[in-house]
C-alpha positions as CSV (number, residue, x, y, z in Angstrom):
1,M,0.0,0.0,0.0
2,K,2.9,2.4,0.7
3,S,4.1,2.1,-2.9
4,E,0.7,3.4,-4.0
5,R,0.8,6.5,-1.8
6,L,3.6,8.4,-3.6
7,P,1.9,8.3,-7.1
8,W,-1.4,9.3,-5.5
9,T,0.3,12.2,-3.8
10,L,2.1,13.2,-7.0
11,G,-1.4,13.2,-8.7
12,W,-2.6,15.8,-6.2
13,V,0.6,17.9,-6.7
14,S,0.1,17.8,-10.4
15,L,-3.5,19.0,-10.1
16,G,-2.4,21.8,-7.9
17,I,0.4,23.0,-10.1
18,G,-1.7,22.5,-13.2
19,L,-4.6,24.5,-11.9
20,T,-2.2,27.3,-10.9
21,E,-0.7,27.4,-14.3
22,L,-4.1,27.3,-16.0
23,T,-5.6,30.0,-13.8
24,F,-2.8,32.5,-13.4
25,P,-0.6,32.2,-16.5
26,K,0.1,35.9,-16.9
27,G,0.9,36.3,-13.3
28,L,3.4,33.5,-13.4
29,C,5.0,34.9,-16.6
30,R,5.3,38.3,-14.9
31,L,6.8,36.6,-11.8
32,M,9.4,34.9,-13.9
33,G,10.1,38.0,-16.0
34,V,9.1,36.5,-19.3
35,S,6.7,38.0,-21.8
36,K,3.0,37.6,-21.2
37,R,2.7,36.3,-24.7
38,H,4.0,33.0,-23.2
39,A,0.7,32.7,-21.2
40,G,-0.8,30.4,-23.8
41,L,2.2,28.0,-23.4
42,M,1.8,28.2,-19.6
43,R,-1.9,27.2,-20.0
44,V,-0.9,24.2,-22.1
45,F,1.6,23.1,-19.5
46,G,-1.1,23.5,-16.9
47,L,-3.4,21.2,-18.9
48,R,-0.6,18.7,-19.3
49,K,-0.1,18.6,-15.5
50,I,-3.8,18.3,-14.8
51,A,-4.0,15.4,-17.3
52,S,-1.2,13.5,-15.6
53,G,-2.6,14.3,-12.1
54,L,-6.0,12.9,-13.1
55,G,-4.3,9.9,-14.6
56,L,-2.4,9.2,-11.4
57,L,-5.5,9.6,-9.3
58,L,-8.1,7.9,-11.4
59,Q,-6.5,5.3,-13.6
60,P,-5.6,1.8,-12.3
61,H,-2.4,1.7,-14.3
62,R,-0.3,4.4,-12.6
63,R,3.1,3.5,-13.9
64,E,2.7,5.2,-17.3
65,W,1.5,8.4,-15.6
66,V,4.5,8.6,-13.4
67,W,6.7,8.3,-16.4
68,A,4.6,11.0,-18.1
69,R,5.4,13.3,-15.2
70,I,9.1,12.7,-15.7
71,A,8.8,13.6,-19.4
72,G,6.9,16.8,-18.4
73,D,9.5,17.6,-15.8
74,A,12.2,17.4,-18.5
75,L,10.2,19.7,-20.7
76,D,9.7,22.1,-17.8
77,L,13.4,22.2,-17.0
78,S,14.4,22.7,-20.6
79,L,12.1,25.7,-21.0
80,L,13.3,27.1,-17.7
81,G,16.8,26.9,-19.1
82,V,15.7,28.9,-22.1
83,A,14.0,31.5,-19.9
84,F,17.2,32.1,-18.0
85,R,18.7,33.4,-21.3
86,L,16.0,36.0,-21.8
87,P,17.3,39.5,-21.1
88,L,14.5,40.6,-18.8
89,S,14.0,37.4,-16.9
90,N,13.9,37.4,-13.1
91,K,16.9,35.2,-12.4
92,G,16.0,34.9,-8.7
93,W,12.5,33.5,-9.2
94,L,13.7,31.4,-12.1
95,G,16.3,29.9,-9.9
96,A,13.8,29.1,-7.1
97,I,11.4,27.6,-9.6
98,T,14.1,25.6,-11.2
99,A,15.2,24.3,-7.8
100,A,11.6,23.3,-7.0
101,V,11.1,21.6,-10.3
102,T,14.4,19.7,-9.9
103,G,13.3,18.5,-6.5
104,V,10.0,17.3,-7.8
105,T,11.8,15.6,-10.7
106,L,13.9,13.7,-8.2
107,V,10.7,12.6,-6.4
108,D,9.2,11.6,-9.7
109,V,12.2,9.5,-10.6
110,F,12.1,7.8,-7.2
111,A,8.4,7.1,-7.7
112,A,9.2,5.7,-11.2
113,V,11.9,3.4,-9.8
114,E,9.4,2.2,-7.1
115,T,6.8,1.4,-9.8
116,L,9.5,-0.8,-11.4
117,R,10.0,-2.6,-8.1
118,S,6.4,-2.9,-7.0
119,P,4.5,-5.6,-8.9
120,R,1.2,-3.9,-7.8
121,L,2.1,-0.8,-9.9
122,H,3.2,-2.6,-13.1
123,A,1.3,-1.8,-16.2
124,G,-0.3,-5.2,-16.4
125,H,-1.6,-5.2,-12.9
126,V,-4.7,-3.3,-11.8
127,T,-4.3,-1.6,-8.5
128,P,-7.2,-2.3,-6.1
129,P,-9.2,0.8,-5.1
130,L,-8.9,2.3,-1.7
131,G,-5.7,0.4,-0.9
132,M,-7.4,-2.9,-0.5
133,D,-4.6,-5.4,-0.7
134,I,-6.2,-8.6,-2.0
135,G,-3.0,-10.6,-1.5
136,S,-2.6,-9.5,2.1
137,S,-1.9,-11.9,4.9
138,A,-4.5,-10.2,7.0
139,P,-7.2,-12.7,8.1
140,A,-10.2,-12.9,5.9
141,E,-12.3,-14.2,8.9
142,S,-13.0,-10.6,10.0
143,W,-14.8,-10.0,6.7
144,R,-17.1,-13.1,7.0
145,G,-20.8,-12.5,6.8
146,S,-20.4,-9.0,5.3
147,G,-20.0,-10.2,1.8
148,L,-16.7,-8.2,1.7
149,A,-14.6,-11.4,1.7
150,E,-16.2,-12.5,-1.6
151,D,-16.0,-9.0,-3.1
152,V,-12.2,-8.7,-2.6
153,G,-11.5,-12.2,-3.7
154,A,-10.9,-13.9,-0.3
155,N,-11.5,-17.6,-0.3
156,P,-15.1,-17.9,0.8
157,H,-14.8,-21.7,1.4
158,R,-11.9,-21.5,3.8
159,S,-13.2,-22.2,7.3
160,E,-11.7,-20.8,10.5
161,D,-11.2,-24.3,11.7
162,S,-8.9,-25.3,8.8
163,L,-6.0,-23.2,10.2
164,P,-4.0,-24.3,13.2
165,E,-4.7,-22.1,16.2
166,A,-1.1,-20.8,16.3
167,E,-1.2,-19.7,12.6
168,R,-4.6,-18.0,13.2
169,Q,-3.2,-16.2,16.3
170,R,-0.1,-15.1,14.3
171,M,-2.3,-13.8,11.5
172,M,-4.4,-11.9,13.9
173,K,-1.4,-10.3,15.6
174,E,0.1,-9.4,12.3
175,A,-3.2,-7.8,11.2
176,A,-3.4,-5.9,14.4
177,R,0.2,-4.6,14.0
178,E,-0.5,-3.5,10.5
179,L,-3.6,-1.6,11.6
180,G,-1.7,0.0,14.5
181,L,-3.8,-1.6,17.2
182,P,-2.3,-2.0,20.7
183,D,-0.7,-5.3,21.5
184,R,-3.1,-7.5,23.6
185,D,-2.6,-10.7,25.5
186,E,-4.7,-13.9,25.1
187,H,-7.4,-12.5,27.3
188,G,-7.8,-9.3,25.2
189,T,-6.2,-6.9,27.7
190,P,-3.7,-4.4,26.4
191,R,-0.1,-5.0,27.3
């Protein structure tokens, strides 16, 4: 689940930056000291960021969208480099923006490397919604009777009695640890 959080967060960051570029293109051009005639290009960049943000938030295949962000970052950095050479550009703001884009690019590269490592974020694998980890070792017994066990693909025919008591207790402790619940003894009192 942790490997899903970073692309999800990057999706929200993309939406925020994209909406800013789309809403205030002339102000951003003025801030950077570039001509206001570049406002149309700024809006196009905002739309690109919004598209990649929505892709990261809504699509089950997030790997391609993380790589789309890296391609967009490369484009952003190259155009910032061109802006540095303009005679009236504000070098201070351009430097700050370039440093921020470079930092975000490094985070994007890290997220892309994580998508290569995480089988759940590979292109051929659909990421379950809401972080439901179907392959989790958490006990499916807690979902019995609600219909949720069948919805997420847990084995509905597995009975609680089919597991040895030690294995069942281990799974319960592991699930409690993953949920952040306090450690309890065999009588249910907190330790």
